[in-house]
N, C-alpha and C positions, 0 to 999 in steps of 0.2 A: 598482900595475900599471905595468909598463914600456910604453913606446911601441911601436907596431907597426913593426918593422923593415922589413917588406915595404911598408908605406905610406910610410915614410921614403924607401925606394929609389924608389918610384914618383914621389914629389915631386922627388927628386934628378934623375931623368931629365927631368922637365918644366922644371926651372930650370937645366939644364946649360949652356944658351947665354947665360944672363943674366950680365952683368958686375956685379961687386960683391956676389955672393951668398957668404955665409959661413954655415956650419952651427955652431950653438951649442946645447948642452944647457941648457934652461931650462923652467920650468913643468912639470917632470917629464917633458918630452918632448924632441924634437929640433926646434929652430926654424931657419928659413931666413931670415937677415937680409939685406936689400938696403941697402947703404951704411949699415949699422948699425941699420936699422929692421926690426923683425920684420914679415914678410909672411905667413907661414904656418908651421904646426908640426904634426908628428905628435904628438898629445897623449898624455901619460901616462895620461889618463883615457879613451883610445880616440878614434878619429876625428881630426878636424882642429881646430885653433885657427886662425882666419883673421882678419887685421886688415883692416878695411874703414872706409869713411867713416862716422863715427858717425851722420850724418844718414840713412844708408841702412839702419841696423840694424833698425829696426822692419819695414820692407818686406821685408827679406831673411829675417826670421824667419817669414814666411808660408809659406816653402818647407818641405816635409816634412824633419824631422830637423835643423832649424836653430834654435838658440836663442842668446840673448845670454849671454855668459860671466858667471858670478857669481864674485866674489872676496870672501871674508869676508861673505857674505850680501848683497852689493851688486852690482847689475847694472852691467856695464861696457860701455856703448854703444861700438861700434867694434871690439869683440872678439867674435867669434862662435864657437860650438862647432858643428861639423857632424858628425853621427853617421857612423860608418863605413859604414852601409848607404846613405847618401846620396852616397858617393863610390866605389862599386864599379866603375864603368866609367871608362875613360880620359877620356872626354868629361866626365863629372860632376866628376872630380878636376881636370881641366884648367881647367874653368870657375872653380872655387874658388881654385885656385892662381893663375890669371891675375888674378882679382879682388884677391887679397892682394898680389901683386907690383905691380900697377898702383897700388894705394893707397900702398904703401911707396915706390914711385918718385916719387910726388907730394910726399913729405915731404922736408924739407931733410936732407942727409946728417949723420950723427952723427960726432963726432970721437972 
């Protein structure tokens, strides 16, 4: 499954004023990196992939349509999958994009 181009465009609009944002195809989707750190992506599996503080992962999964990403059968705290239905409105999407960007901004830049 290819990533949702419309979702990617909606994300692009929300991060347009952020300095240091670069788009990169990864995880089968389109990721938005801030200073080299992934913040959010239009996932190739549908919906969003959002990078968050790993200590907040469990609490955030209590929201409808949110789960910890699994890679090779292992949960990856700090990486959340957010269903497309949970980001239908601009406000919903903005909340998740803002969370991902804020966390990426807290990380040291990658070279």
